[in-house]
N, C-alpha and C positions, 0 to 999 in steps of 0.2 A: 492125349494128355498124360503127364507122368503121374505115377502112383505116389501118394504121400505115405512115407514110412511110418511104422508103428511108434517109433520114438518121437516123431514130430506131431502127429495127431493121435492122442491116446484115447482109446475107446474101451470102456470097461466091459465086464462080462454080460451086462444086460443091454449092450449096444448103445450106451450113453456116453457123451463126451466127459472127459476126466473130472474136471473141477466142478462144473455145474451139475453133473449127474443127470443130464437131460437127453432124451431122444429127440430127433427132428420133429416128430409129430406133437411134441409136448410144449412147443412154443407157438405163440400167435404172431400175426403180422405186425402188431403193435406191442412193443415191450417197454414197460416202465421200469427204470432202475432207481433204487433207493439205497442209500448208504447203510442205513440202520436195519438189521434183520427184523426187528420188532415192528418196523413200519409196513412190512409186507401185508400183514393182517389188517392194518389200519386202512389200506387201500382195498384189499379184496373183500372187506365186509360190505362194500358197495356193489360187488358183482351180483348178478342175478343167479349165477350158478358157478361153482368151482369144479373144474374137471380134473385138474392135476395139482397135487401137493407134493413138493419135493424139498429135501434138505440135505445138503452135504457141506460140511464145514460152515463158513459164514454165508453160503449161498442158499437162500431160501427162495423157492419159486412157487407161485400160485398162478395157474392159467384157468381162465373161465370166460364168462360172457356177460356183457352189459347189453341188454336187449338182444339183438341178433349179431352184435359185434364181438369177436373173440379178442381177448386181451391177456397179456402176461404181465405180472409184476414180479421183479427179481431183485433180491438184495445183493449189492456189489461188494459190500464192505467199503472201507475208506481208502482213498488214494489212487493215484494213477497206475500203480503196479497192479492193483486189483482190476482196474478198468481194462488193462491190457489183456487179462485173462477173460473177462466177461465179453468184451466186444469180439475178440478173436473166436471164442467158442460159440457165441451167438451166430457169427457169420458162418462158422463151420456147420452148425446145425441147419442153416438156411441154404448153403451153397456148395457143400461137399457131400458126395454120395458116400455114405458110411460103408456100403458093401464093397464098392470098387476102390474106395479111397482116392477118387479123382474129383476134380472140380467139375461141377455140373455145367453143361453147355448153356443152359438158360439160368441166369442169375436172378436171385430174388432180393428185392430191396425191403428192408424192415424199417418201420418207424421206431426209433429208439429215443425215449424221452426220460430225462432225469428229473425226478421230483425230490428236491432236497432242501437243505438249509445253507445259509451262507452269511457273511458279514458285509454290511454296506460300507462303501468307501466315499459316500457323498452325504453331506449334512441333510440334504433334502430328500433322501431315501430313508425313511424312518424304520425302526424295528416294527415287526409284524406286517410290513408291506411285502409285495411280491415283485420279483425281477424275472424277466425272460431274457435270456442271453443272446444278443445278436452275433457275438463272436466268443470263442474260447481262446484266450491267449495264455499259452503255457510257458511257465518258467520251470517246468518239472523235468524236461529232457527226454520224455518218453518218445515223442515223434521223431526225434533225431536218430533213433535206431532204425527208422524206416525211410524208404525213398518217398519223400513228399515234397510238394511244391505249393507255394502260395500264388494266387492270382495277382494281377497288377495292383488292385486296391489293397489287398492284404499285405503285399510287399511294402507298399508305401506307408501303410499304417504301422507295420512292424518296425520299419526303419525309424519312423518318428518316435515310436515307443522306446526303442533302444537308445536313441540319441538323448531323449528326455531323462530316462531313468539311469543310464550308464550301467545297466545290469550285465551287459555282455562280457565285461572284463572280469567280473567276479564269479559269475555262474555260467552254466551252459547257455548257448544261444537260444533265445526264446523262439516260439513258433506261434502261428495263429491260424484258426479255421473258422469259417462262418456257419451259422445255423442254417437249417433247411428252411427256405422261405415258405415252402408249402405248409410247414407247421407253425412257424413264427407268426404268420399273419393272423392266427386264431387267438394269440395271446397279446392283445393290445389293450383292450379295456381293462382297467384295474391293475395293469402291469407296468412297471418301469421297464425300459429296455436299454441295454448298453452292453459294453464289453465286460466279460467275466474273466478275471485272472485266476489261473489254476496253479497252486503251489504244491511242492512235494512234501509239505509238512504243515503242522498246525501252529507251532510256536515260533522259532526263529525264522522260518521261511515266510511267515505271515507277520513278521515284525514284532512279535511278542517277546518281552524281556522278563524273565523270571530270575534265575541265578546266573545265566550266561549272557555275556555281551554278544551283540550281533554285528555283522560286518556292514550292514546297510541300515543304520538307525533312522534314516530319512525315508525309508521305503513307503510308509503309509502316505506321507505328504506328496511324494513324487507320483504315486499312483493316483491319488486324489486330484492332483493338479493337471494330469495329462489330458490334452485335447488334440484331436485331429479332425478338423472340419466339425461336423456335428457329433462325432464320436467322443465318448468319454468312458472311463472305467467305472462301472457301477458297484461292483462287488468282487469278492474273491472267496475261493473255496478250494477243493482238492480233486475234482473229477471232470469238470466240463470240457476243458481243452482236449483231454485224452479221448473223451467220447466223440467230440466233434472231429478231431483229427483222424482217428482210426475209422470212424464211421464214414467220413467223406472219402477216404482212400478206398473203402470197400463198397461204396455206392449206396450206403444207407442214409435215411433221412433222420437227422438228429436235432434235438432241442433240449435245453435245460431250463427249468423253471424252479426258482428258489424262494422260500420264505426267509425273510431277513430276520435273524434272531439277535444280531449284534450290529451296532453302528460304531465303527472304529474311529470316526471323526469326533463324535459326541461322547465316546466312551460309555455307551449305553448297551445294556443287554435286555432282551425281552423278559417281561415279568411272567409270561406264560407262553414259552416257545412251543409247547405241545399244542396249544390252541391255535397258534399261528400256522403250524403245519397242517392241522386238521382243516382249517379254513382253505388252505391251498389245495389240499386233496379234494375237498368238495368242489372247489372252483374247477379243478382239472377234470374231475369226473363229468361235470356238466358240459364242459367244452368237448370232451371226447364223445359223449353220447350224442351231441348235436352236430359236430363238425368234422371229426377226424375218422 
């Protein structure tokens, strides 16, 4: 196998990967990603023990145990560009030998689960409820920098989406990836399930109008109205498709679960988004302890 150059995989003086500032032994087989750095401690407070605490830039990491299960929670920051860093560096920690700078012969699959917040695109998915994403559909362009392919179902779903929204002529071509069924099956009770659209920004890319006009003022309606068989778009945010797409290419098991803090159809925002996130964290910790 060819050696990966110092300029391509940057390892610092303590033998840690550049942005996350983590060594391979400092991550667990299950990694929870959160956008907000302050949310790391809100999850790790449920750990029975914390073995690793690390902070570099916006990337805060706590690794510990719940019962006998080892788990990592890591703040990614916001957006697909940050996810590109996080997923690539997590994979490097799992599957590249930092001494030889070569890809390991035996590859490791991580469970990577986003626990976040998002906006609902359906009137019947209210604020403070939970969504587990069956697919991540990206209009953010990140995966188009990689060699990726959709399976037959994904290709048909994507083609239907592009025809319905007419987004391909104005933005980069969308992409789609599925959740890991091995993880999704545990998030059925008390969770809505559906397609999550990932956008490259919070305002114009999500159809918000402040002082600037936007190119696609019917975006919300088109996303809400989209149907393909039993599939519909439940919510949108800024990370899921990048996690699903990169994770799938690298052989990791990925899932995103979100607390709904806004309903874009009803024009509502949660009166206590922090409580909604706390409820989701407690729900997740219970499922992890029993099933994952």
